[in-house]
C-alpha positions as CSV (number, residue, x, y, z in Angstrom):
1,M,113.2,119.6,95.3
2,V,114.6,118.8,98.8
3,K,118.3,118.6,99.5
4,S,119.7,116.0,101.8
5,G,123.4,115.8,102.3
6,Q,125.0,115.9,98.9
7,V,122.1,114.3,96.9
8,A,119.0,116.2,95.9
9,Q,115.6,114.6,96.1
10,F,113.0,115.4,93.5
11,G,109.3,114.7,93.9
12,F,107.1,114.3,90.9
13,S,105.7,117.6,89.7
14,N,104.0,117.9,86.2
15,P,104.5,121.5,85.1
16,D,101.8,121.1,82.4
17,R,99.0,119.7,84.6
18,G,99.7,119.5,88.3
19,Q,97.6,116.5,89.2
20,L,98.5,114.3,86.3
21,G,100.9,111.5,87.3
22,V,102.7,111.2,84.0
23,E,104.8,113.4,81.7
24,V,106.2,112.6,78.3
25,L,108.9,114.9,76.9
26,D,112.3,115.0,75.1
27,L,115.6,115.1,77.0
28,A,116.3,118.4,75.2
29,V,113.2,119.9,76.8
30,L,114.4,118.8,80.2
31,R,117.8,120.4,79.6
32,R,116.1,123.7,78.7
33,R,113.8,123.5,81.7
34,V,116.4,123.2,84.5
35,S,119.7,124.9,85.2
36,E,123.0,123.2,84.3
37,E,123.8,122.8,88.0
38,T,120.5,121.0,88.6
39,F,120.8,118.9,85.4
40,T,124.2,117.5,86.4
41,K,123.4,117.1,90.1
42,V,123.3,113.6,91.6
43,H,119.8,113.1,92.8
44,R,117.0,110.6,93.5
45,T,113.3,110.8,92.8
46,D,110.0,109.3,94.1
47,F,108.9,108.5,90.5
48,H,109.8,106.2,87.6
49,Q,112.0,107.6,84.8
50,L,112.2,105.9,81.4
51,F,114.8,107.0,78.9
52,L,114.6,105.8,75.3
53,F,117.8,107.0,73.6
54,T,117.3,107.7,69.9
55,K,120.5,109.5,68.8
56,G,124.0,110.3,69.9
57,T,125.9,108.9,72.9
58,A,125.9,109.6,76.6
59,T,126.8,108.2,80.0
60,T,124.2,107.9,82.7
61,M,125.1,107.1,86.3
62,V,122.6,104.9,88.2
63,D,123.4,103.8,91.7
64,F,127.1,104.6,91.2
65,V,127.4,102.6,88.0
66,D,128.1,104.4,84.7
67,H,125.9,103.1,81.9
68,P,126.9,104.0,78.3
69,C,123.8,104.9,76.3
70,S,123.3,105.2,72.6
71,S,120.5,104.8,70.0
72,G,118.4,101.8,71.1
73,T,119.3,102.0,74.8
74,L,116.5,101.9,77.3
75,L,117.2,103.1,80.8
76,H,114.6,102.7,83.5
77,V,115.3,104.3,86.9
78,T,113.0,103.2,89.7
79,P,112.1,105.5,92.6
80,G,114.8,105.8,95.2
81,R,117.8,105.0,93.0
82,V,120.6,107.5,92.8
83,L,120.9,109.1,89.3
84,R,123.0,111.6,87.4
85,L,121.2,112.6,84.1
86,P,122.8,111.7,80.8
87,D,125.8,113.8,79.7
88,G,127.0,113.9,76.1
89,D,125.0,114.9,73.0
90,A,122.4,112.2,73.2
91,D,118.7,112.6,72.3
92,A,116.2,110.6,74.2
93,L,112.4,110.3,74.8
94,L,111.5,110.5,78.4
95,V,108.4,109.1,80.2
96,L,108.1,110.1,83.8
97,F,105.4,108.6,86.0
98,T,104.4,108.0,89.6
99,P,104.1,104.5,90.9
100,A,100.3,104.8,91.2
101,F,99.7,106.0,87.6
102,P,100.0,102.9,85.5
103,P,97.2,100.3,85.6
104,P,98.2,97.2,87.7
105,L,99.8,94.7,85.3
106,D,101.5,91.5,86.3
107,G,103.4,91.4,83.0
108,A,105.1,94.7,83.8
109,R,106.5,93.6,87.1
110,P,109.9,92.6,85.7
111,L,110.4,96.1,84.4
112,L,109.0,98.0,87.4
113,N,110.8,95.8,89.9
114,P,112.9,98.1,92.0
115,F,115.7,95.5,92.2
116,G,116.0,94.9,88.4
117,P,118.8,96.0,86.1
118,P,118.2,99.5,84.9
119,Q,119.5,99.1,81.4
120,R,118.1,97.2,78.4
121,T,119.0,97.2,74.7
122,V,116.1,97.5,72.3
123,P,116.7,95.2,69.4
124,R,116.8,96.9,66.0
125,A,113.7,95.0,64.9
126,E,111.8,96.4,67.9
127,Q,113.0,100.0,67.9
128,G,110.3,101.2,65.5
129,V,107.5,99.5,67.5
130,I,108.8,100.9,70.8
131,T,109.3,104.4,69.4
132,R,105.7,104.4,68.0
133,A,104.4,103.3,71.3
134,V,106.1,106.2,73.0
135,G,104.8,108.5,70.2
136,D,101.2,107.3,70.8
137,L,101.6,107.9,74.5
138,R,103.0,111.4,73.9
139,Q,100.2,112.3,71.4
140,E,97.5,111.3,73.9
141,Y,99.4,113.1,76.7
142,R,99.3,116.3,74.6
143,R,95.7,115.8,73.7
144,N,94.8,115.4,77.4
145,L,96.6,118.6,78.2
146,L,94.4,120.5,75.7
147,T,91.1,118.8,76.4
148,N,91.3,117.7,80.0
149,E,89.6,114.4,79.1
150,P,89.5,111.4,81.4
151,I,92.9,109.8,81.7
152,D,91.8,106.2,81.1
153,L,93.3,105.9,77.6
154,L,96.5,107.6,78.8
155,R,96.9,105.1,81.6
156,Q,96.2,102.2,79.2
157,L,98.7,103.4,76.6
158,L,101.4,103.7,79.4
159,G,100.5,100.2,80.5
160,A,100.8,98.9,76.9
161,L,104.2,100.5,76.6
162,L,105.4,99.0,79.9
163,L,104.3,95.5,78.8
164,R,106.2,95.9,75.5
165,L,109.3,97.1,77.4
166,A,109.1,94.3,80.0
167,R,109.3,91.7,77.1
168,L,112.7,93.1,76.1
169,P,115.8,91.1,77.2
170,T,117.9,92.8,79.9
171,N,121.6,93.2,79.2
172,A,122.1,90.1,81.4
173,G,120.0,88.2,78.8
174,S,116.9,87.4,80.9
175,T,113.4,88.3,79.9
176,H,111.5,86.6,82.8
177,S,111.5,87.1,86.5
178,D,111.4,84.2,89.0
179,A,108.8,84.6,91.7
180,R,111.0,82.8,94.2
181,F,113.9,85.2,93.5
182,E,111.5,88.1,93.9
183,R,110.5,86.8,97.4
184,F,114.1,86.8,98.3
185,Q,114.6,90.3,96.9
186,H,111.7,91.7,98.9
187,E,112.9,90.0,102.1
188,L,116.4,91.4,101.4
189,E,115.0,94.9,101.0
190,R,113.2,94.5,104.3
191,S,116.0,93.0,106.3
192,F,119.4,93.9,104.9
193,A,120.1,96.3,107.8
194,T,119.4,93.7,110.4
195,T,121.0,90.5,109.1
196,R,123.5,89.4,106.5
197,N,123.1,85.7,107.2
198,A,122.0,83.9,104.0
199,A,120.7,80.9,105.9
200,E,118.3,83.2,107.8
201,Y,117.0,84.6,104.6
202,A,116.4,81.1,103.2
203,A,114.5,80.1,106.3
204,R,112.3,83.3,106.2
205,I,111.1,82.6,102.7
206,G,110.8,78.8,103.2
207,Y,113.8,77.4,101.3
208,S,117.0,75.6,102.2
209,L,120.2,77.6,101.8
210,R,121.2,75.3,99.0
211,S,117.9,76.0,97.2
212,L,118.2,79.7,97.7
213,N,121.7,79.8,96.3
214,R,120.6,77.8,93.3
215,I,117.7,80.3,92.7
216,C,120.1,83.3,93.1
217,L,122.7,81.8,90.8
218,A,120.1,81.1,88.1
219,A,118.8,84.7,88.3
220,T,122.0,86.6,88.6
221,G,125.1,84.3,88.6
222,R,125.8,85.3,92.2
223,S,125.2,83.5,95.5
224,A,122.7,84.7,98.0
225,K,125.5,85.9,100.3
226,A,127.1,87.9,97.5
227,L,123.8,89.6,96.8
228,I,123.2,90.4,100.5
229,D,126.6,91.9,100.8
230,A,126.2,93.9,97.6
231,R,122.8,95.3,98.8
232,V,124.4,96.4,102.1
233,A,127.3,98.0,100.3
234,L,125.0,99.8,98.0
235,E,123.0,101.3,100.9
236,A,126.3,102.3,102.6
237,K,127.3,104.1,99.4
238,R,123.9,105.9,99.3
239,L,124.2,106.9,102.9
240,L,127.8,108.1,102.5
241,V,126.8,110.4,99.6
242,H,123.2,111.2,100.6
243,T,123.8,112.0,104.3
244,D,126.3,113.7,106.6
245,L,126.3,110.7,109.0
246,S,129.7,109.5,110.1
247,S,131.1,106.2,108.9
248,A,130.6,104.7,112.3
249,A,127.0,105.8,112.4
250,I,126.3,104.4,109.0
251,G,127.9,101.1,110.0
252,H,125.7,101.0,113.1
253,R,122.6,101.7,111.0
254,L,123.5,98.8,108.8
255,G,123.9,96.3,111.6
256,F,127.7,96.5,112.3
257,S,128.5,96.6,116.0
258,E,132.0,97.9,115.5
259,A,133.1,100.7,113.1
260,T,136.2,98.8,112.2
261,N,134.1,95.8,111.0
262,F,132.1,98.1,108.8
263,T,135.2,99.7,107.4
264,K,136.7,96.2,106.6
265,F,133.4,95.1,105.0
266,F,133.0,98.2,102.8
267,T,136.7,98.1,101.7
268,R,136.4,94.5,100.8
269,E,133.2,95.1,98.8
270,T,134.1,98.3,97.0
271,G,137.9,98.4,97.0
272,V,138.1,101.8,98.8
273,S,137.5,102.9,102.4
274,P,134.2,104.6,103.4
275,G,136.1,107.9,103.8
276,A,137.7,107.6,100.3
277,F,134.4,106.8,98.7
278,R,132.7,109.8,100.3
279,Q,135.5,112.1,99.2
């Protein structure tokens, strides 16, 4: 674990077999493994975290949004997102894995997309199927720990689980990703700190602004400009909590030439000033 500012960073470390890029465990096991302070600490990781809630209720914070979780809730936290682990009395199955461990699968892209919604609801009719898929993965994981066999089957079982999960509807109702929207998302991730001009994003990925807005509205119900501003505001939140940089320095890092402009932007987007949010 490496601390930075007020947010801890955790790298992947399998306590059972150091070089294995996956771990399957219960939330209760994780609670026993770490201290209460560590368990409740806001943190980010360099690995994927899947939570399949099976009993009880909890609230899990992902990127400063609280997600209520109960039986049938699937939560997927991609690397780099800010997380506070579930509170409450919930039970959950956890699958932790490095980005390199699963086999490359186009069908799993909607789930593994770092920009996608973190929460899905597993329909009742699918809960048994998904739970068995996690159980098969856990059984093979435990077998691998005992026998040190090749990891091919373990990787394939994880891939099969991810494909099943990617088919589930998100809480926004969509089950499919749009390649055009993904191009915009990747360009946004690359350039949000240098430009907030929606027309410039449209030109970079080969669309008119009108077409880009239509793509964004179809995917999220929000315009391209709204998504750009939301991404900048999210990064500002992360930096305010994750670092000790001043508000002016954060604004400069995000492309604002004047600190007052950044303060006005952040307050408009979040409803509070940068200083109040950090506090």
